C-alpha positions, 0 to 999 in steps of 0.5 A, a space after each residue: 500500500 502506498 504512503 499516500 493511501 496509508 495517510 488517508 486511511 489513518 486520517 479516516 480512522 482518527 476522525 471516527 475515533 474522535 467523533 465517537 469519543 466526543 459524542 460520549 463526552 457531549 452526552 455525559 456533559 448534557 447528563 451532568 447539566 440535567 442532574 445539576 439543574 435538578 439538584 438546584 431545583 431540589 435545593 431551592 424547593 427545600 429552602 421554600 419548604 423550610 421557609 413555609 414550615 417556619 412561617 406556619 409554625 411561627 404564626 400558629 405558635 400564638 394559639 399555643 401561647 394563648 391556650 397556655 395562658 387560658 389553661 394557667 388562668 383556669 379558663 378565666 381570661 378577663 384581659 383577652 383583648 390586651 393579651 391578644 394584642 400583645 401576642 399579635 405584636 410578638 407573633 407576626 403574620 396572624 390576622 386574628 386570635 380566637 377563643 372557642 369555649 366548648 368549640 363555640 367562638 366567643 372571643 375574637 381580637 381584632 373583632 373588626 371584620 370578623 364579627 360574622 364568626 362570633 357564635 360559630 360552633 366548630 363541631 356543627 360545621 361540616 367543613 371544619 368539624 373533622 379538624 376540630 375533632 382531630 385536635 381534641 382526639 390527638 390533644 395537639 394543635 391541628 391546622 384547618 384549611 385552607 377554606 373560605 372564611 365566614 367573613 370571606 377570603 381563604 385562610 388557615 386556622 390553627 386550633 389548639 385544644 385546651 384541657 384542664 386536669 380534673 379528679 376524674 380519669 379523663 381531663 376536662 376539654 375546655 375549648 380551643 385557642 385559635 390563630 387565624 392566618 390569611 392564606 395570601 399573607 401566609 404565602 407572601 410572608 414565607 416567600 412562596 409567591 416569589 418563586 416565579 421570579 426564580 424561573 420556576 412554576 409551582 403548585 401547592 396542594 393537599 389531600 382534602 381530609 373529608 373527600 380524599 381529593 387533591 385540593 389546590 392551595 396555591 399555584 404560580 401565575 404562569 402555571 400551565 392549564 390543567 396544572 401539568 408541570 411536566 416532570 416536577 420535583 415534589 416536597 412534603 410540607 409538614 403542617 400541624 395535623 397534615 401534610 401539604 405537597 409542593 410541586 416544582 419545575 423549571 419554566 419551559 421544562 428540563 431542556 438541553 443546556 445552552 452550550 449543546 450546539 457549541 459542544 457538538 460543533 466543537 466535537 465535529 471540528 476537533 475530529 476534523 483537526 485530529 484527522 488532518 493531524 494524523 494525515 500530516 503525521 504520516 507524511 512527517 518522516 520524509 520531511 524529517 530526513 531532509 531537515 536532518 541533512 541540512 542541519 548536519 551541514 550547519 553544525 560543521 560550520 558552527 564547530 569551526 567558529 566555536 574553536 576560534 572563540 575558545 582561543 580568544 576567551 583564554 586570553 581574556 580570562 588571564 587578564 581578568 584574573 589579575 584584576 580580581 586578585 587586586 579587588 579581593 585584597 581590598 575586600 578583605 580589608 573592608 571585611 575586617 572593619 565590618 567584622 569588628 563593628 558587627 561583633 561589638 554592636 549592642 543591637 542584635 544583627 542577623 543576616 538571612 539568605 534568599 531562602 530565609 536561612 540565618 547565615 550570620 549572627 553577631 554576639 549581641 543576637 546570641 545574648 538576646 535570643 539565648 542561643 549559641 551562634 552555631 545553634 542559630 545557624 540551623 534556624 530559619 526566619 519562619 522557624 516555629 522555635 522562635 515562638 514569635 508573638 505580636 504586640 497584642 500577644 497573638 502569634 505571628 503568621 509566617 508571612 507576617 514576620 518582618 524578615 519574611 515580609 522583607 524577603 517576599 516584598 523586597 521592601 524595608 520593614 521598620 519598627 515592628 514589635 515582636 516577642 521572641 522566646 528566650 530559652 536561656 531565660 525561660 521568658 519572652 523578650 520583646 524586640 524592636 525589629 527593622 529589616 532591610 533588603 540588600 540587592 545585587 549591584 548587577 541586575 538588582 536581584 535580592 541577595 539577602 536581608 539584614 535584620 536588627 533587634 533592640 531589646 525593649 522588654 523593660 519599656 513594654 513592661 512599663 507601658 503595660 503597667 501604665 495601661 493596666 492602671 489606667 484601665 483600673 481607674 477607668 473601671 472604678 470610675 464607671 462603677 462609681 458612675 453606675 452606682 450614683 446614677 442608680 441612686 434614686 436621690 438627685 446628687 450634685 457636685 458643687 464648686 466653690 463658686 456655687 456652680 454645678 460641676 456634675 449631676 447624676 441621672 436622677 438629678 437630670 430627670 428631676 430638674 430638666 433644664 434646657 442646655 444641661 445642669 453643668 455650670 448652672 448656679 445651684 441656687 437657680 434650682 430652688 429660686 425658680 421652683 419654690 414659692 419661697 426660695 430658701 437661703 442658699 444651702 451651699 453658702 451656709 455649708 461653705 461658711 460653716 464647713 458642716 452639713 446643712 439640711 432643709 425641707 421645702 415645697 416646690 411649685 409643682 407640689 413636691 416636697 424636697 429634703 435637701 442636704 449639703 455636705 462639704 468636702 474638705 481639702 488637705 489644707 482644712 478649707 472646703 474645696 467642693 460640696 455634695 448636694 443631695 435632694 430627696 423627693 419626700 412628697 409621698 412620705 408626707 402624703 402617707 403621714 397626712 392620710 394617717 392623720 386624716 384617717 384618725 380624724 375620720 375614725 374619731 368622727 365616725 365614733 362620734 357619729 355612731 354615739 350621736 346616732 344611737 342617742 337619737 335613735 331611741 327617742 325618735 322611735 318613741 316619737 314615731 310610735 306616739 304618732 302611730 298611736 295618735 293616727 290609730 286612735 278613734 278619739 282623735 279628730 281627723 284634722 289632728 290625724 293629719 298632723 300625726 301622719 306628718 310626725 311619723 313621716 318626719 320621724 322616718 326621715 330622721 331615722 333614715 339619716 341616723 341609719 346613714 350616719 351609722 353606715 359611715 361609722 362602720 369599721 373602715 377595714 371591711 372587705 370589698 363586696 359586690 354592690 350597685 352604685 345606687 347602694 353607695 350613693 343613697 346614704 351620701 344623698 340622704 345625709 346631704 339633701 336636707 342641707 342642700 335643699 335649705 341652701 336652695 341647691 337642686 339635686 338632679 340624680 340620673 341612674 340608668 337601670 340594670 347597671 352592672 355591679 362593682 367590687 368595692 369598699 362601700 364606706 370608702 366610696 361613700 366618703 369620696 362621694 360625700 367629699 365631692 358633694 361637699 366641694 360642689 355645695 361650697 362652689 355653688 354657695 360662693 357663686 349663688 349666695 341666694 336661690 338661683 335657677 342654675 344653682 344645681 348639682 347633677 349626678 349621672 351614672 352611665 356605662 362606658 368602655 375605656 381601652 376595651 374594658 367596661 367601666 361605670 362612670 359617675 359624673 358630678 357636675 355643678 355650675 359653681 365658681 369653677 377652678 382656674 386653669 393654672 390651679 387645675 393641675 394642683 387641686 389633687 396635691 396634698 394640703 392644696 386647697 382653694 378654701 379658707 384655712 378654716 374651711 378645708 385641709 386640702 386633703 379631700 381630693 388627694 384622698 379621694 383620688 387615692 381611694 379611686 385609684 386603689 379600686 383600679 379606677 380613674 379620677 379626672 376633673 374638667 373645669 372652667 373658671 366661673 362656669 362649671 366643674 365636672 368630676 368623673 369617677 370611673 370604676 371597673 365593672 366586677 369580673 363576674 359581670 363580664 362572664 
């Protein structure tokens, strides 16, 4: 066979072989691309499943928390709206929380938009009863839905069954704590609605527990008609009481890779090139023989030229050898001078070659490192036996060491602090290291590195000791600052010039001054805040050198106990002052209330004695009147007077009974009472006096008002005080009879922050209260009456009694027009059930 035919046959075989191998590689690349694409889809879907499960569990955890509170409180949940509001603020993504005692929805928060669900029985609803019974049977939370809500819109609901422990064998089923989550909000919060942006189509389904059919929960906006996703991957989403299925497939299906056409073209082109190469290789021996003959002739000519060059080089070497001998003698002199300086230096010196090995060291380096010169010659710059430390006591990395850094960059390294272990002293010595590179004069190639070491261990110890003491003083200062800021008294540091140098946090809160308290004179604190400023306490303490104290009342009604303590200098004088101000208003109030309570107790005992003394003769008068009215011998005209005597006697007896009710023990327990039972005795005691003074009573109490849990005697005291204040204001404005001389009392039911309160309004058209005094009338000892008409404690004590009952005490007034007092008392818990 000729060379030409063999060349073409070899080219055809190479083409087929390359085509076969390339096709196999293309197939494997496409298969790997498909598997990677499917793996990405699995990873992406798994992330979505975890996000959806996390959002469902986070949203429905509120139902479990609500059920735990219901169980802890024994089913009594009076603050449901407040609790539900707190849970909704903590657990995000929830539309509403519900309580369904015995399966009937009774409480919903927020109620707006969910009113239709109230009273819904979960066990009687065919669409919801299965999950409800499953939750009771398993005693675990079950997620019902999705389904259309009664109030509209798809949603899922977490039902948490609440059981109470009883003496019977089985626990008592109380009801459900439900968490309602709108489906649209759930999908948006979990990120499922963003799958479409990642290039995927999806479908979320479940097996309906009633019908067993596949129920679609959600799907992507580009999902094909009929829900066919091609060959999707499936994921199970575990939800309380069931499983959801997430189907995921890339948009457009699992197509070929974008590089498929390029791979096929490349395979075909490479096969052609390999076939052409095989053809050229088969023809190569003939060309090589011709090339060898040509090169042989050239080599003969080059050998002759090289021989001539060798003779010229021998002559040049002899001349240069003489020059080198002279240069070496000069270098030996320089080396002797260098060696003397090198060995007598106080700083350690090391010379490293390009590989980082130590090739030279002076005696000072041996002393600093605790090693003999021949030992150091065996170590390199990166040897772990150096145990190098940075200035912050962390170990150096090999590439960060000054010598290693200089070798790698070819640049000097200046003033780096390095800690190096000295085995002879068994301690670390701290060095100031400088590394300088040295280059070959010819070509500029790095030949070696010089490193100098100066011992700065003692200097570093001094710096560390100074830093440690600074930190100790700083920590001590912070501790004292925290201690003084947490003291509930206002504390000031006063300079000899009577200016505030420093104040604690309580002082800045108690005395808010624009621009801060610093540099403010201490007297300014009291001169602008008191009715009669005291003599400067700082001046008195500075002059006497002893502690000075005083007590006074500020314009806002607070009472202050102020103490000034001098700080003496070593020379004996006062260099600064510490001023401590304490708010003792509450202490004075408690003392005043104690005095008032003693006065009321004495008045009660006196009233009880007077009532008992009056009660016996008045009963006799009523009996004699009854005898006269029943006697047949008395004329009819006289019987009319007998009946009047009996009527007036009964009225006096009613007043006596009211006095006796006020004289009872003040430590009585709280009891459930209607507001009319509290008002009636107060009105009975005052209506006669009000009628004599021309004051009209207008009392309006709505029927079927709920009862209150209260101390009757304390609330009667409040109402008597309010009636007395109104009477005084009306008599001041209208000394005689007048049509506007009225006192109106209204009792109504109101809601405050979602809770029912019983409001009692006392309104008079008297003198009113000026606006500048309205904020002070409830301060202890403040009174608009004369010194012989009031103590200034009535409203303060009344406010305290109402607050102690969990109520609210508010005043509205306009000077010269009216005064309204609102007493809001919470409705008893049993009235809310």
